N, C-alpha and C positions, 0 to 999 in steps of 0.2 A: 509691608511698609507700616501699616496703622498698627499691626500686632507689636512690631518691633518698637515704635515709638511709645505705644501704651506700656510695654514691658520696662523699656529703659527708664521711663518717667515714675515707675512704680504704681500707675494707676491700673494696670490690668488686674492685679488682685483685688482692686476695690469693685470691679464689675461682677462680683460674684452672682448678681441677680441677672446679668446679661447685658446686651448692648440695645439701644433704641436707635434706630435709623430715621433721620429726619432729611428734609430737603428734596429737591426734585429727583436726585439720584437713588432715593430710597423707593421711588416708584418703578425703577427697572425691574424687568421680571427676573426673579431669582435673587435679588438683593439679599434679602433677608436669610436665604439659605446660604449663600456664599459668605456672608459675614459670619454666620454659625460656624462654617466649616474652617474659615481662616482664624477666627479668634478662638475657637474651641470653647465658645460659650453661647448661650442661647441668644438669639437676636430676633427683634421684632421691628416692625414698621410703627413709628409714631405718629399719631393723629392730634391735632389740637383738641383740648378739653372742649366740649360743647358748650357754648355760651349763647345766652339769649340775645337775638339780634345779629348773630354772626351768619352771614350769608352762607349758602351751601358751598360756593366756590372756594372758600377759605378754610374749609374742614377737610384739608389735604396735607399730607406730610410736607409739601413744599412750603406750606406756610406755618408749620408746626414751631419753628424757632422764633417767627416773628410774633405770633399769637402769644407764645409763652413769655417773651419778653414784655409785651404790653401788659399781660397779666401780672408778672412780677413787679413792673414799674407801678401798677395800680395799687397793688398790695402795700408797696412801699410809701405810697402817697401819704403826705401829711398836709393838713391845711397850714397855708403860710400866708403872711401878709407881705406883700412886696411894696416896699416904700421906695419909689423912684428918686425921692429927694434926699438920700441919707449921704450923698457924696456932693462934690461941686458939680459935676456934669450929670449925675443920676445913672450914668452907664457902668460906673465901676461896680456899685452895690448889685446890679442885676448880673453883671459878668461874674463877679465873685460868687453869687448863689448859683449861677449855671455850673461853674466850675465844681462847686461842692456838690451839687446834685449829680454830675457824671461821676465824680470820686465815689459817692455812696452807690450809684447804680453799678459800678464795675466793682 
């Protein structure tokens, strides 16, 4: 099912370096070997990049996506001044900035 979807979307050919499994399911015994067999590509388990201050419990595949998103968001961070008084209520400007942030993030 995964291989079929990747093939239909045209993304299978983009995985020439292989697949990286993350999430709790990646911890299942034989997950990487099964993915290699099904996809016909090298597969490995993904672990979060070591970060200072990251407690040992979060250095696991089940947290790899979350840690990666935090690192991505941190890299995109720009200093901004939030002026709550740019609209009548103050909420519209904050709401608009939040929407822009989500659009940039996605």
